[in-house]
Backbone as numpy.savetxt, mean C-alpha at the origin, in Angstrom:
# Nx Ny Nz CAx CAy CAz Cx Cy Cz
1.07 -17.67 -4.44 1.99 -16.55 -4.48 3.29 -16.99 -3.80
4.39 -16.66 -4.42 5.68 -17.05 -3.85 6.02 -16.19 -2.63
6.93 -16.69 -1.81 7.35 -15.92 -0.65 7.97 -14.60 -1.05
8.75 -14.61 -2.12 9.40 -13.37 -2.60 8.35 -12.35 -3.02
7.36 -12.78 -3.77 6.29 -11.88 -4.20 5.55 -11.31 -3.00
5.24 -12.19 -2.05 4.54 -11.75 -0.84 5.37 -10.71 -0.09
6.66 -10.97 0.07 7.53 -10.04 0.80 7.61 -8.69 0.10
7.71 -8.68 -1.21 7.78 -7.42 -1.96 6.48 -6.66 -1.82
5.35 -7.35 -2.00 4.06 -6.68 -1.90 3.81 -6.16 -0.47
4.25 -6.93 0.51 4.11 -6.48 1.90 4.93 -5.20 2.13
6.16 -5.15 1.61 6.99 -3.94 1.73 6.33 -2.76 1.04
5.78 -3.00 -0.15 5.10 -1.93 -0.88 3.92 -1.40 -0.06
3.12 -2.32 0.51 1.93 -1.92 1.27 2.27 -1.24 2.58
3.32 -1.69 3.26 3.63 -1.16 4.58 4.57 0.04 4.56
5.43 0.12 3.56 6.46 1.16 3.54 6.30 2.12 2.36
6.34 1.58 1.15 6.43 2.42 -0.04 5.18 3.29 -0.27
4.01 2.67 -0.33 2.81 3.47 -0.62 2.51 4.52 0.44
2.57 4.19 1.73 2.36 5.25 2.72 3.40 6.38 2.61
4.64 6.02 2.32 5.69 7.05 2.19 5.44 7.93 0.98
5.07 7.33 -0.13 4.79 8.12 -1.35 3.58 9.02 -1.13
2.55 8.48 -0.51 1.36 9.29 -0.23 1.65 10.47 0.67
2.41 10.23 1.72 2.80 11.31 2.64 3.65 12.35 1.93
4.62 11.90 1.14 5.48 12.82 0.41 4.67 13.68 -0.55
3.78 13.07 -1.33 3.00 13.85 -2.28 2.08 14.83 -1.58
1.48 14.39 -0.49 0.58 15.29 0.25 1.34 16.51 0.77
2.52 16.28 1.33 3.33 17.39 1.85 3.78 18.30 0.71
4.28 17.72 -0.36 4.78 18.55 -1.47 3.65 19.28 -2.18
2.49 18.66 -2.27 1.37 19.35 -2.93 0.93 20.57 -2.13
1.04 20.48 -0.81 0.70 21.62 0.03 1.74 22.72 -0.08
3.00 22.33 -0.09 4.09 23.31 -0.13 4.23 23.95 -1.51
4.20 23.14 -2.55 4.49 23.61 -3.90 3.25 23.78 -4.77
2.10 23.50 -4.22 0.87 23.67 -4.99 0.71 22.66 -6.11
1.19 21.43 -5.90 1.04 20.40 -6.91 -0.45 20.05 -7.04
-0.86 19.64 -8.23 -2.29 19.44 -8.47 -2.87 18.21 -7.77
-4.13 18.35 -7.39 -4.98 17.25 -6.93 -4.35 16.43 -5.80
-3.84 17.09 -4.79 -3.20 16.41 -3.68 -4.11 15.42 -2.97
-5.30 15.83 -2.66 -6.23 14.95 -1.96 -6.62 13.75 -2.82
-6.82 13.99 -4.11 -7.22 12.91 -5.00 -6.10 11.89 -5.16
-4.87 12.38 -5.33 -3.74 11.47 -5.49 -3.53 10.64 -4.21
-3.53 11.32 -3.07 -3.32 10.62 -1.81 -4.49 9.67 -1.52
-5.70 10.07 -1.84 -6.85 9.19 -1.66 -6.74 7.94 -2.52
-6.26 8.09 -3.73 -6.06 6.95 -4.62 -4.98 6.03 -4.09
-3.87 6.60 -3.65 -2.79 5.79 -3.08 -3.28 5.02 -1.86
-4.05 5.68 -1.02 -4.59 5.05 0.18 -5.54 3.91 -0.17
-6.38 4.13 -1.17 -7.32 3.08 -1.60 -6.58 1.86 -2.14
-5.57 2.10 -2.97 -4.76 1.00 -3.50 -4.06 0.26 -2.37
-3.52 1.01 -1.41 -2.83 0.42 -0.28 -3.78 -0.44 0.57
-4.98 0.06 0.81 -5.96 -0.72 1.58 -6.35 -2.01 0.85
-6.52 -1.92 -0.45 -6.87 -3.08 -1.24 -5.73 -4.11 -1.21
-4.51 -3.64 -1.37 -3.35 -4.51 -1.30 -3.22 -5.16 0.06
-3.47 -4.39 1.11 -3.42 -4.94 2.46 -4.47 -6.03 2.66
-5.65 -5.83 2.10 -6.71 -6.84 2.22 -6.30 -8.12 1.48
-5.74 -8.00 0.29 -5.30 -9.17 -0.46 -4.19 -9.92 0.28
-3.27 -9.18 0.86 -2.19 -9.81 1.61 -2.73 -10.49 2.87
-3.72 -9.88 3.51 -4.34 -10.50 4.67 -5.03 -11.80 4.31
-5.71 -11.83 3.18 -6.36 -13.06 2.72 -5.32 -14.12 2.41
-4.25 -13.70 1.74 -3.18 -14.64 1.41 -2.56 -15.23 2.66
-2.33 -14.40 3.66 -1.76 -14.88 4.93 -2.71 -15.87 5.61
-3.98 -15.55 5.62 -4.96 -16.44 6.26 -5.00 -17.79 5.55
-4.96 -17.78 4.23 -4.96 -19.03 3.48 -3.69 -19.84 3.76
-2.57 -19.16 3.82 -1.30 -19.83 4.12 -1.34 -20.46 5.51
-1.80 -19.72 6.48 -1.89 -20.24 7.85 -2.84 -21.43 7.94
-3.92 -21.37 7.19 -4.90 -22.46 7.18 -4.27 -23.74 6.62
-3.45 -23.60 5.58 -2.80 -24.76 4.98 -1.72 -25.34 5.87
-1.09 -24.49 6.71 -0.04 -24.95 7.59 -0.55 -25.91 8.67
-1.77 -25.72 9.08 -2.32 -26.51 10.17 -2.74 -27.87 9.73
């Protein structure tokens, strides 16, 4: 994985997905948007999976550096 790809995916995992999940959860409560818990649960699951992949990638990178 290139550094650029890693940086973009890291930003998505750390900033974008949590922000989108929080926004949808808040708006679903205020405006009655459908399936708030399901949408936020899905976003959280995708974010956790992405975080795990990035953690593995970082570990492999660090292992090669040594």
